[in-house]
C-alpha positions in Angstrom: -16.0 -12.5 -3.1 -16.4 -10.7 0.2 -14.5 -7.5 0.8 -11.4 -8.2 2.9 -11.1 -6.3 6.2 -8.5 -3.7 6.8 -6.4 -6.1 8.9 -5.9 -8.3 5.9 -5.1 -5.3 3.7 -2.6 -4.0 6.2 -0.9 -7.4 6.6 -0.6 -7.8 2.8 0.9 -4.3 2.4 3.5 -4.8 5.2 4.3 -8.4 4.0 4.9 -7.3 0.4 6.9 -4.2 1.4 9.0 -6.4 3.7 9.7 -9.0 1.0 10.7 -6.2 -1.4 13.3 -5.0 1.1 14.6 -1.8 2.6 14.6 1.2 0.2 12.5 -0.6 -2.4 8.9 0.1 -3.2 5.7 -1.8 -4.1 2.8 -0.6 -6.2 -0.5 -0.5 -4.2 -2.0 -2.6 -7.0 0.4 -5.4 -6.1 -1.2 -5.6 -2.7 -4.7 -5.4 -4.3 -3.8 -8.2 -6.7 -2.4 -10.4 -4.0 -5.8 -10.3 -2.3 -8.2 -9.9 -5.2 -6.5 -11.9 -7.9 -5.3 -10.8 -11.4 -8.7 -9.9 -12.9 -9.5 -6.2 -12.6 -12.9 -7.0 -11.2 -11.2 -8.6 -8.3 -8.4 -6.2 -7.5 -9.8 -2.9 -8.8 -12.4 -2.4 -6.0 -9.6 -2.8 -3.5 -7.6 0.2 -4.6 -9.4 2.8 -2.5 -9.4 0.6 0.7 -5.6 -0.1 0.1 -5.1 3.7 -0.1 -7.0 4.3 3.2 -4.9 1.6 5.0 -1.7 3.0 3.5 -2.5 6.5 4.8 -3.2 5.1 8.2 0.0 3.1 8.2 2.0 6.2 7.2 0.5 8.2 10.0 1.6 5.4 12.3 5.1 5.5 10.9 4.9 1.9 9.7 5.0 2.6 5.9 6.0 5.5 3.7 3.9 6.7 0.7 6.1 8.1 -2.1 5.3 9.9 -5.3 8.2 10.4 -7.8 10.5 9.0 -5.2 9.7 11.4 -2.4 7.5 11.0 0.7 4.1 12.7 0.4 1.8 14.4 2.8 -0.6 11.5 3.7 -3.5 13.9 3.9 -2.9 15.5 0.5 -1.5 13.5 -2.4 -2.8 12.6 -5.9 -1.9 10.3 -8.7 0.4 7.4 -8.9 2.1 6.5 -5.6 4.3 3.7 -4.2 4.8 2.2 -0.8 7.9 1.3 1.1 9.0 0.5 4.6 10.4 3.5 6.6 14.2 3.7 6.6 16.0 2.5 9.7 17.1 5.4 11.9 
């Protein structure tokens, strides 16, 4: 399988977050599995690229990265995180 480009990763993250709905989160592995399939050899290698795209999207204000329910600093977070759409102003 060829590595998907960042445009595909971005579109998948935004689509899944949109389907989940306002105020609800997705796990980054959901986006990885949507592209790479259910086998860890397919989706596992996508986790770092998904993280990079999520950080860029957060800096653009298009997605929010949360940890333990709170937004994180996109340049400095560790561990398990979730993704959601920004709340409407």
